[in-house]
N, C-alpha and C positions, 0 to 999 in steps of 0.2 A: 518634767521637761527641762526646767532651768538648771538642773544638775548636770545635764549632758553638755559639757563644754565644747564638744565637736560640732554641735548643732548650731546653725545660724539663727538669727532673729526670725526670719521668715518661716523656717521649719517649726520653730516653737509656736509661732502665731497660728500656723496651719493646724498644728497638733491641738492647740487650745480650742480651735473651732470644732474639730472633730469631737473633742471631749464635751463641749457644750451641746453639740448636736445629739450625741449619744445620751446625755443626761436628759434632754428634752424628750427623746424617744422613750426612755425608761419611764419618765413621769407620765407620758401619754399612755403607755401600756398599762401602768398601774391604775391610772384613772379609768381607762377603758374597761379594765377587769372589774373594778368596783361598780362602775356605771352599768355594765352589762349584767350584773348580778340581779338587777331588778329590785322591786320594793321589798323591804324586810318583811318576814312573815309575822302574822299575828301571834301573840303569845298563847299557844294552844298545845295541849298534850295530844300528840298524834299516835302515841303508842297504843297497842291494842292487845287483847287476849284471844286465845283460841275460841272459835265459835263452837261450842259444845253440841250444837244442833247438827254440825257437819262432821265432827271428829269426836270419837270416844278414845280418850287417852288411858293407858294402863297406869301410868305414873304422872298424874296431872300436876303434882307438886315438884317434880324434878325438872326445873327450868334453868336456863342459862341465858345471860344477856348477850344478844348477838345483833350485829347490824346485817344488812342484806348481803354484803360480801361474805361474812362468816356463815350466814344461814345457807347460802348457795354452796359454800365449801362443805358444810356439814351434810347437806343433801347428797352431794356427789360422793362423799366419804361413805355414807350409808349404802348408796347404790353400788359402789365398787365392792363393798363388803358382802352384800347380799345377792348380787348378780354376778356369777363367776365369769361370764363372757362379756362383761361391760368394759369399755375403754374410754378414757378421757384424753383428748388431743386437740391441738390447735397451735397457733403461733405463740411462742413463749410460754406455753402451758406448763412445761416441765419445770420451769423456774418460778412458777407461781402466777404467771400472767401479769399483764400490765396493771390490772386492778387488784392483784393478789388474791383472786378468788380460788386458785388451785394450790395455794401454799401448803406444803407438807404432804400432798397426795403422792408425788413421785417417790419421795423417801419412804412412804408407807407401803406403796403397792408396786414400786419398781418401774423401770423404763419400758417394760413390755406392755404395761397397761396405761401409763400416764406419760405422754411423750410429746415432743415438739413436731411440727410439720413445716414444710417450706411455706414461703409467703405466697400462697395460692389458694384463694377462697374456693375457686372451682375445683381444685384438687382435693381440698378438705372435704367437700360435699361428695365428690366422686368416690373418694376412698370410703366415706361413710355408707354410701349406697352398696359398695361391695361387701363391707363388713355386715351390714344389716341383712343383705340377701343371703349371707352364709349363716344366719341365725344368731349373730352377735348383737350387742346393744351399744352402739356408738353414741357417745356424748361429746359432740364436737363443739368448738368455740370459734366464732367469728369475732375478732376483737372489737370492731365498731360496726354499728348498723349501716353506717355510710359506705362501708366496703363490702356489703353483702351482695351487691349487684353482679360482680363477676360470677357468683354462684347461682344466679337466678335461673339460668338454663337448667342446671342440675335439679333445683327445687321444682321448677315448673314442669319439665319434661321427663324427669326420671323419678325423683322422690314421690311426687304426688300421683303419678300415673302407673307406678310399678305393679301394684296389686290389680288395678283395673285392666291393664293391657294383657295380663297373664290370666285373666278370668279367675283370680283368686289362688292360683297355683303358687305364686311367689309374692312376697311383699317385703317392704323395707320399713315397716311400721316401728321398728325399734329405734329409729333415728330421733335424737333430740339435739337440736342445734341451739346452743346458748349464744346470746349476742347482746352486748350493751347497746343502748339506744338513747336518744333524746338529748335535750339541752343540759348543759352543765354550768353555764354562766360565762364561759369564755372559750367555747369550743370552735366557734366560727363555722365556716361552710361544711367542713368534712369531718367534724366530730360532734355533731349536734342533731343530725336529722332523725326523723321518725318515719321509717319506711314501711310500717306495718300494713298500710292500705294497699301497697303493691301486691301483696300476697293474698288479698281477699278474693281475687278473681281466679285463684288456683284451686280448683276443686280437689280435695284430698289432703290439703294441708290444714293444720290447726295452729293458730297463733295465740300465745298466752303471754300476759304481762302482769306481774305482781305489783302490789302497792307497798308492801311492808316485809320485814324479815319473816314473820310467821307465815305469811302468804307465800313468800319466795320459796321457803323450804318445802311446804306442803304441795304447792303447785309444781315445783320442779320434780319432786319424787313422783307425783302423779303423772307428769309428762313422760318421765323416763319409763314408767311402767305401763304407759298407754299403748294400745295396739296400733296407734296411728302416728305418723311422723309429725313432729311438733317443732315450731320455732318459738323459742323461749326468750323474749326480749326483756332485758333487765334495765330499768331506769337508772342510769349511772349516777345521776345527781343524788340519788338516795342511797348509794352503796354504803356510805358511812354516816349519812345524815339520819337515816331512820334506824331506830333501835327498839327492840322488843325483848321481853322475857320469853324465849322460845323453848318449847319442849325439846329435851335432848333425845327423846325416843323417836322411833321411825313412825311417821304418819303421812298420809296423803290427803290432798284436798281435791274435790271433784273438778274435772275438766269439762268445760261447756256449761257451767252453772254460774250465773251472776249472784252477787250478794247485796242484799239491802242493808246498808250501813246505818242509815238513819231514816226513820219513818216520818212522814209529813203529809199534809192534806192539800197544800196549795200548788206545788210545782214539783215535777220529777226532774232530778239532775243526774246525768249519766256521764261517767268518765272511766279512766283506768290509769294505772301506773302513777306517776307523779302528779297528774292532774287531779287526783282525788283530794290531795291536800288543798289545792286551790278551791275546789268545790266546798270543802268543809269550812274554810275561812269565809268564803262568800255566803255560805249558809248562816254562819254566825252573824254576819253583817245584816243579812235579810231578816233574821230573827228579831233584831232590834227594831225592825219596822213592822213586826207582827206577822211575818211571812214564814210559814212552816214548810221546809223543804224536805223532800224525800231523796236521799242520795243512794245511787246504785253503782257499785263497782262491777264493771263488765267482766273483768278478769280474763275470760276467753273472748278474743276479738272476732274470731271466726272458727267454728260456727258459734254465733252469739246466742244468748238466752233470750229469745224474743218473748217468751211467755211471761217471764218476770217483769220485763219492761212494759208489756201490754197491760198487765194487771195494775201496775202502778199508774200508768197514764190514764187508764179508765177511771181511776180514783181521783187523781189530781186535775186532769183536764189540760195540763200544760207540760211541755217537755223542753229541756235544755240539754244539749250535748256538747261536750268539750273534749278536745284532744290537741296535742302539740303539732301534729302534721297539718299540711295545707288543707284548707276547707273544701276545695273542689275535689269531688270523687273520694273524699276521705271516709273513714268508718262512720262518721256522723251522717254523711249523706245517705248511706245505705240504710241506717237505722231510721232516719227521718222518713224515707220513702216507705219503708215497711210499716211504720207506725201510722202513717197517713192512710195506708190501705186498711189497717185493722181497727184504728181508733178514730176515724174521721169525725164521726158523730159525737164523740166524747170530747173533742178538742175545744177549748175555750179561747185559744190563741194560736197563731202560727208557731210551728216548731222552730226553736232558735238553735243556731250552731255558733259556738264561740271557739274558734280554732286558729291555727297558724295561717299566715297569709300565703297567697300563691306567688311566692318569690323564693329565690335562693335563701338559705338560712343566713341571717346577718351576724355580724360580730358585735359591734358596739350598740347596734339597734335591737339586740335580742329582747329587751324588756317590751319594746313596742310590738315585736313579732309574736311573742308568746301570749297565750290566754292566761290571764291572772285573775285574782279575786275581784279586782275592780271592774274588769270587763264583764265578768260573770254576774256580778252584783247589778251592774247597769242593765244588762240584758234581762235579768230577773225582774227588775222594776218595770221594764217595758212590757214584759209578758203579763204582769199582774195588772197593769194599767189598761191593757188592751180590752176594749169592749166590742163584742161582736155586733151588738144592737146598733152601734153608730154607723155601721156599714151596710147592713141589710135589714129588710123587713120580712117577716115570715108570717104567712097566712096558711092555715090548715083548711083544706077543702075535702069533703067526703062525698062519694057517690056510690051507687050500687051498680055492679056489672053482672049481667046474666051470661054465664058460660053455657054455650050451646050443647056440648057433649053431655054434660051431667045435669044441666038445669039448676046447678047450685048457685046460690047468690053469695058473692064474695064482697066484703066491705074493704075498700081501698082508700088509704089516706094519701093525698097528694100535697106536697109542700111546694108552695109557690114562693120563689125567692127573687127579689128585685133589689138592685144596688141603690142605696140612698146617695152615696157619694164615693168618689174614687179613693180607695185606701192609699195611704202614704207608704 
């Protein structure tokens, strides 16, 4: 400013104020991003290997290091090569996409099969419906889960109902919609949301969320080849953070099947996507207290694998569910209600949900909003400390009842329950 001889003292002074203000804003933004990243992770190895109980590989030693972004790219490459009428399209997809998940596909397969679309989520899904109805396999992309809602009508009223309303004559089951979702540390309101629960009321849709590169490739190929329309949410915070030695060959993982990642006897923990890492870290903290946690990755959010969950809860007697989305009417609420119906007499404590708050997704307050290992660990301790006997007294009374039609005597046990004190 001082070198500009034509400027007066006041102009220089005003310019200096602008400079100072911009410096403060820059510092605040940097601090906000650091602060919003949340607590640093525990030093743990989150990499994994292929579950040989689910997949039989032809060349198990032919592996390549990939992150989730590269694994997704590899899965689409295989799909385009093996399914002649498959197409990849979306906003900026031709150039590799904002997350670079489609890099190189346009150059390899041409613009007829890998191409950009207008900025219209409803149009992207409407076009997918037309392609699938004609017997093609559309693999479309919605850039961010936050912007999937303009396409909600197409999902709810067209994609999910096409087969049903035509009595099976037509279907659009070939649709796979890829979509990034979830918190990333500095995304704010419109680049951080987890909208999966909105689609759980839509009969006919399947929602899949992977936790790792190995899972991402196998589940995406399984989704593309599934006879049902699938929304494939990809946790964007893990795009480049998660790395595995991924098989280079073509393989699929089962849709609709949960996976038990860690066996335990004291408490069942359920999550999906990025929340699995928080469960694993919380489990390590709980293990230091002598608590053995069983961790289940749901993988398919709807229709979810209730049998695997039920078996685990009947063993442990306790259940904790976590996800990034709001707690009210989230995936955890549905699972909790179903488990209460099926496992009520096996539960040793109330079902716990450690989820996002019922608020708009915040920016600098993201660490307070998101479920992390500390919240999960605290809830785990509460479940372990809960004692049913302090709230109720149980007395078993038996009597004999004579049934008039058959004259048969049936022994019936009646459980009388009375509250000792009001639970907190």
